[in-house]
C-alpha positions in Angstrom: 108.8 110.6 82.4 106.4 110.1 85.3 106.8 106.4 85.1 110.6 106.7 84.9 110.5 108.8 88.1 108.3 106.3 89.9 110.7 103.5 89.1 113.7 105.7 90.2 111.9 105.8 93.7 111.5 102.0 93.6 115.3 101.6 92.9 116.2 104.1 95.7 113.9 102.3 98.2 115.4 99.0 97.3 119.1 100.3 97.6 118.3 102.0 100.9 117.3 98.7 102.5 119.2 95.4 103.4 121.2 93.8 101.7 122.4 97.0 99.8 122.1 99.1 102.9 122.8 102.4 101.1 121.2 104.2 104.0 122.0 107.7 102.8 119.5 107.2 100.0 116.5 106.9 102.3 115.8 110.7 102.8 115.4 111.1 99.0 114.0 107.7 98.1 110.3 109.0 97.8 111.2 112.3 96.1 111.0 111.1 92.5 107.5 109.4 93.1 106.2 112.5 94.8 107.4 114.7 91.9 105.8 112.4 89.4 102.5 112.3 91.5 102.3 116.1 91.5 103.2 116.3 87.8 100.4 113.8 86.8 97.0 115.6 87.1 94.8 112.7 86.0 93.7 110.6 89.1 93.8 107.2 87.5 97.1 107.7 85.9 98.5 109.1 89.1 97.4 105.9 90.8 99.0 103.8 87.9 102.4 105.7 88.5 102.4 104.7 92.1 101.2 101.2 91.3 104.1 100.5 88.9 106.5 101.9 91.6 105.0 99.5 94.1 105.2 96.4 91.7 108.9 97.3 91.2 109.5 97.8 94.8 108.0 94.6 96.1 109.7 92.7 93.2 113.1 94.0 94.3 112.7 93.6 98.1 110.9 90.2 98.2 112.1 88.3 95.3 113.4 85.7 97.7 109.6 84.6 97.8 110.1 83.0 94.3 112.9 80.9 95.7 110.8 79.7 98.6 107.9 78.8 96.4 110.1 77.0 94.0 112.3 75.2 96.5 109.8 74.5 99.2 106.4 74.6 97.8 107.5 72.4 94.9 106.5 74.8 92.1 107.9 75.0 88.7 110.0 78.0 88.0 107.2 79.5 85.8 104.5 79.0 88.3 106.7 80.3 91.2 107.4 83.4 89.3 103.8 83.8 88.2 102.6 83.5 91.9 105.2 85.9 93.2 104.1 88.4 90.5 100.6 88.1 91.7 101.9 88.9 95.2 103.7 92.1 93.8 100.5 93.1 92.0 98.4 92.8 95.2 101.0 94.6 97.4 101.5 97.5 95.0 97.9 98.8 95.6 99.0 100.6 98.7 101.8 102.6 96.9 99.2 103.4 94.2 97.0 104.7 96.7 99.8 106.8 98.3 100.7 108.4 94.9 97.0 109.1 94.1 96.5 111.1 97.4 100.0 112.7 97.6 99.7 114.1 94.0 97.0 116.6 95.1 98.1 116.8 98.8 101.7 117.7 98.5 101.3 121.2 96.9 98.9 122.5 99.6 99.9 124.6 102.5 100.5 121.7 104.9 101.2 119.1 102.2 104.8 118.3 103.2 103.9 116.9 106.7 100.6 115.5 105.4 102.3 113.6 102.7 104.9 112.1 105.1 101.9 111.2 107.4 100.1 109.5 104.6 103.1 107.4 103.9 103.3 106.2 107.5 99.7 105.5 107.7 99.8 103.4 104.7 102.9 101.5 105.8 100.9 100.9 109.1 98.3 99.0 107.0 100.5 96.3 105.7 100.3 94.0 108.8 96.5 94.1 109.1 96.1 93.5 105.3 98.0 90.2 105.3 101.7 90.7 104.9 104.2 93.0 106.6 107.9 93.2 106.0 110.3 96.1 105.7 109.3 99.7 106.3 111.2 102.7 105.0 112.2 103.4 108.7 114.3 100.2 108.7 116.8 101.9 106.5 117.8 103.9 109.6 118.9 100.9 111.7 122.5 101.8 111.4 122.2 105.6 111.6 122.7 106.2 115.3 121.7 109.8 115.5 118.4 109.1 113.8 117.7 105.7 115.5 117.4 107.8 118.8 113.8 108.2 117.6 112.9 104.5 117.8 112.2 104.3 121.5 109.8 107.2 121.2 107.8 106.6 118.0 108.9 103.2 117.0 110.1 102.5 113.5 107.3 104.7 112.2 109.0 107.9 113.4 112.0 107.1 111.2 109.7 106.4 108.2 108.1 109.8 108.8 111.4 111.5 109.0 112.7 110.1 105.7 109.3 110.8 104.1 109.1 114.3 105.2 112.6 115.1 104.0 111.7 113.6 100.6 108.5 115.6 100.4 110.3 118.9 101.2 112.9 118.2 98.5 110.2 117.4 96.1 108.4 120.6 96.9 111.7 122.5 96.2 112.2 120.7 92.9 108.6 121.5 91.9 108.9 125.2 93.3 105.6 124.9 95.0 104.4 127.4 97.6 104.4 125.8 101.0 105.6 126.4 104.6 109.2 125.4 104.3 111.6 123.4 106.5 109.1 120.9 108.2 111.6 118.2 107.5 114.6 120.1 108.8 112.8 121.1 112.0 111.8 117.6 112.7 115.2 116.3 112.1 116.6 118.9 114.6 114.0 117.6 117.2 115.4 114.1 116.6 119.0 115.1 117.1 118.2 116.7 120.4 116.7 113.3 121.7 118.7 111.4 124.5 121.6 109.3 123.2 121.3 105.6 122.6 122.8 103.4 125.3 126.5 103.1 125.2 128.4 100.0 124.3 129.1 98.6 127.7 130.2 95.2 128.9 127.3 92.8 129.5 127.5 90.7 132.5 125.0 87.8 131.8 125.8 84.7 129.6 123.6 82.5 127.2 124.4 79.8 124.6 122.8 80.0 121.2 122.5 76.8 119.2 122.5 76.8 115.4 122.1 73.3 114.1 122.0 73.9 110.4 119.3 71.4 109.6 118.3 70.7 106.0 114.8 72.2 105.4 114.0 69.2 103.2 115.4 66.5 105.4 113.4 63.2 105.4 113.1 62.1 108.9 113.7 58.4 109.6 114.2 57.2 113.1 117.8 56.9 112.6 118.1 60.5 111.2 116.1 61.7 114.0 118.2 60.0 116.7 121.4 61.4 115.1 119.9 64.9 115.2 119.1 64.7 118.9 122.6 63.6 119.6 123.9 66.5 117.6 121.7 68.9 119.5 123.0 67.4 122.8 126.7 68.0 121.8 126.0 71.5 120.6 124.2 72.3 123.8 126.8 71.0 126.3 130.0 72.2 124.6 129.4 75.8 125.7 128.0 75.9 129.4 126.0 78.9 130.5 123.0 79.7 132.7 120.7 79.9 129.7 120.5 77.8 126.5 118.4 78.8 123.4 117.5 76.5 120.7 116.0 77.8 117.4 112.9 77.2 115.5 113.9 74.2 113.6 112.5 72.1 110.7 112.5 68.9 112.7 109.9 66.8 114.4 110.5 68.1 118.0 107.0 67.2 119.2 105.7 68.0 122.7 103.6 64.8 122.4 106.9 62.8 122.3 107.7 61.9 125.9 111.3 60.9 124.9 112.0 64.4 123.4 110.5 66.1 126.5 112.7 63.9 128.9 115.6 64.8 126.7 115.1 68.6 127.1 114.5 68.2 130.7 117.8 66.2 131.2 119.8 68.9 129.2 118.4 71.5 131.7 118.9 69.4 134.8 122.3 67.9 134.0 123.8 71.2 132.9 122.0 73.2 135.8 120.7 75.8 133.3 117.4 77.1 131.8 116.6 75.8 128.4 114.3 77.2 125.8 113.6 75.1 122.8 111.4 75.4 119.6 108.9 72.5 119.4 105.6 71.6 117.8 103.1 72.0 120.7 99.7 70.3 121.3 96.6 72.4 121.0 93.7 71.6 123.2 91.8 70.2 120.3 94.6 68.0 119.2 96.0 70.5 116.5 99.6 71.6 116.1 101.1 74.8 117.5 104.5 76.5 116.7 105.6 76.8 120.2 108.7 77.5 122.4 108.9 75.6 125.7 111.0 76.7 128.7 112.7 74.3 131.3 114.1 75.6 134.5 117.5 74.3 135.8 115.8 71.5 137.8 114.3 70.1 134.5 110.8 71.2 135.2 108.7 72.7 132.3 108.0 76.3 133.3 105.9 77.6 130.4 105.1 77.3 126.7 104.5 80.1 124.3 102.4 79.4 121.2 103.1 81.6 118.1 100.3 84.1 117.7 101.2 85.5 114.3 101.4 82.7 111.8 102.8 83.0 108.3 100.3 83.0 105.5 100.9 79.8 103.3 103.8 78.9 105.5 102.0 77.9 108.7 98.4 78.3 107.7 96.4 78.8 104.5 94.1 81.7 104.6 90.3 80.9 104.5 88.7 80.3 102.0 91.8 79.4 100.0 92.6 76.1 101.8 91.3 73.6 99.3 93.1 75.1 96.3 96.1 77.1 97.8 99.7 76.0 97.6 101.6 75.3 100.8 105.2 76.5 101.4 106.1 73.8 104.0 104.9 70.3 104.4 102.8 71.3 107.5 101.4 74.4 106.2 97.8 74.8 107.2 98.3 72.4 110.1 99.2 75.0 112.7 96.8 76.9 114.9 97.6 80.3 116.4 98.3 81.0 120.0 96.3 83.6 121.8 98.6 85.6 124.1 102.2 86.6 124.8 103.8 84.7 127.6 106.5 86.1 130.0 108.3 83.7 132.1 110.7 83.8 135.1 114.3 82.8 134.6 116.7 83.0 137.6 114.9 85.9 139.1 114.3 87.7 135.8 111.5 87.8 133.3 111.9 86.8 129.6 109.6 87.0 126.6 109.8 84.8 123.5 108.6 85.7 120.0 109.0 83.3 117.0 110.4 84.1 113.7 108.1 86.2 111.5 106.5 87.7 114.6 109.3 90.2 114.5 107.6 92.3 111.8 104.7 93.3 114.3 106.1 96.1 116.5 102.9 96.6 118.4 102.9 92.9 119.3 106.5 92.6 120.4 106.2 95.6 122.8 103.5 93.6 124.6 106.1 91.2 126.1 108.1 94.2 127.5 105.0 95.9 128.8 104.2 92.6 130.7 107.6 92.8 132.3 110.1 91.0 130.0 113.6 92.2 130.7 115.0 90.1 127.9 113.7 88.9 124.6 114.3 85.6 122.9 113.8 85.1 119.2 114.0 81.5 118.0 113.7 81.5 114.2 114.3 79.5 111.1 115.5 81.6 108.1 116.5 78.5 106.3 113.2 78.9 104.3 115.0 81.9 102.6 118.0 79.9 101.2 121.1 82.0 100.6 119.1 85.1 99.6 119.2 88.6 101.1 115.9 88.0 103.1 117.7 86.8 106.2 119.7 90.2 106.3 116.4 92.0 106.0 114.8 89.9 108.8 117.8 90.7 111.0 117.3 94.4 110.4 113.6 94.0 111.4 114.6 92.2 114.7 117.2 94.8 115.5 114.6 97.6 115.2 112.4 95.8 117.8 115.4 95.8 120.2 115.9 99.6 119.7 112.2 100.4 120.2 112.0 98.7 123.5 115.4 99.1 124.8 115.7 95.3 125.3 118.5 92.8 124.4 117.3 90.2 122.0 119.0 86.8 121.6 118.3 85.3 118.3 118.9 81.6 117.7 118.2 80.4 114.1 118.4 77.2 112.3 121.3 78.3 109.9 121.8 81.9 110.6 121.7 84.8 111.4 122.0 83.8 115.1 123.0 86.9 117.1 123.0 88.8 120.4 121.5 92.2 119.8 121.8 94.9 122.4 119.3 97.5 123.6 120.3 100.0 121.0 119.7 97.5 118.1 123.5 96.8 117.5 124.7 93.3 116.7 127.2 92.5 119.5 128.0 88.9 118.5 126.8 86.6 115.8 127.4 83.0 114.5 128.7 82.0 111.1 126.2 81.6 108.3 125.2 78.1 107.1 127.2 76.3 109.6 126.5 73.9 112.5 127.6 75.9 115.5 127.0 77.0 119.1 128.3 80.0 121.0 128.0 81.6 124.4 127.2 85.3 124.1 126.9 88.1 126.5 123.8 90.1 127.3 122.1 92.3 129.9 118.7 92.2 131.5 116.9 95.7 131.2 113.9 97.1 133.0 113.1 100.5 131.8 110.1 101.2 129.6 110.3 103.5 126.5 107.5 105.7 125.4 106.9 103.4 122.5 106.6 100.4 124.8 104.1 102.2 126.9 101.9 103.7 124.2 102.5 101.5 121.3 101.5 102.7 117.7 100.5 106.2 118.9 102.6 107.8 116.1 101.1 106.1 112.9 97.6 106.7 114.7 98.5 110.3 114.9 99.7 110.3 111.3 96.3 108.8 110.1 94.4 111.5 112.1 96.5 114.2 110.6 95.9 113.0 107.1 92.1 112.8 107.7 92.2 116.4 109.3 94.2 117.7 106.3 91.7 116.2 103.9 88.8 117.6 105.7 90.4 121.0 105.7 91.0 120.9 102.0 87.4 119.9 101.3 86.2 122.8 103.6 88.3 125.4 101.8 87.1 124.1 98.5 83.5 124.5 99.4 84.2 128.0 100.7 
C-alpha cells in the first residue's frame, strides 16, 4: 500500500504540471507520499518508497529525453530507453531522501511546515547537482491569486505553499497531533499580497523570427545561402524597432565575416536593433553559444555568451568526455561564458538569457538586478520534437517573468515563440512547427521585486528551518 501511495503522488505531480496542467491537483500531490512515509517505520524502506515515487515522477515528466537521445544522439531505441532510465534512477535519489526525512519529521509538533521546507530545500538542490527542470511551484503559473507570491519568494514560495497544504492534509488523514492550519494561514497571507499587474496595452514593438530549421539539416553552401535568404525575408516582412532571432541549429558563426556583415546590414537597412543567436569565438579559439546585438547603425554593441550549458547537449561533464554520448553534433565543443550581459537599446537596457538557462531563477534575476528593463530569450526547443517538453519549458520561462516583473520576448527555432508579460501571461505567440515571424507588443519595466533584490532567500530560509527543526528534535530526544 505504501508503494501504491507513492506512485499516486507521482501521478498527481505529473498531472499538475504541463502538458496536463491540472493545477488544482498541486495542493494534494505530495499527500499520498507523505502518508506512506509516516506509515513506513523502517528507514531504508521509507527511502525506497520515496525513491520509487521519484523514478516514476521523472519518467513521466522527462520522457522526452528518450526521444532526444534516440533522434539526435543516434542511439537505438533500447539504448536510449536504458540511458533515460539511468537518468531517472539518479534523479530519484532526492525524492527518496525527502520521504526518508519527512516520515519521522511530519508527525512532530512543527512537522507540517518543516516537511514543506524540506521539500523546497531538496528542490533547490536540483540545479547544483546537475539537472534542473520543473518544480512543484510551476504548477501555479496559471493560478493568479497564488502567483502573486512569485515576486516575493520566487517559484520556491509556491512550491512551499503546495507542499504545506499537502502536509496538513496528510496529518489530518493520519490523525496526528500537530499545530493545525499552518497551510491555511500561509495561503491567507498569500491572498493578501498585492495584485499582479493588470492586462494593459503595451506601447513598444519587436519582431520575433521563427525559421523552423530542421535539427538534422546537412549544411552545404547552397543550403546555407538559402537559409540566410529565408532569414532576411522573415526579418524584413515585419518592420519594428527591435528584431529577435532564435538560437538556431545553423552554422551562424561569428568568425564568418559574411554572416556578420549580413546581420549588420539587416540592422542598418531597417533602422532597427538586431539580436541574433550565433556561435561565438572564445579567446582560446573555442566555441561559445552566444547572442550578439547590433544597433540600428549596424554596429555590434555586445555579445552575451551562455553561462549555463546543457549537460551532454553543449558540453560533456568531466571525466565522462571520452566515453559519453553526445546529443548534438557539437556537444562538448562549447565553452561556458562567465557573466550576464546587459546592453543598451534605444535608451533602455535589455538582458538576454539563452534556452535552458531559464531553469535557473537565481541566475536570471541577475540580469534584472544589473538594470535590464526587458529580457530576451532566444531558444531552440526543436531538440524536443513534438513532445510536451516545449510546453514545460514555456511554463518555466513564464515563471521567470512573474518573479522579476519583466516582459520576456521569446524567439525559438520552431516554437513556442511568444511575448510574455510581467505577470507571466502569454500575450502573443507564433504557431508551432511553422516558419513565421510576427511583430509583438511589450513594455519596458524598471521596478525591482523582493525576489530580484534578494534572490533565493526563501529556500535558504527553508534549509535553515529544516536544520533547526532537526536540531530541536535531537535535543528533545536527549532530554
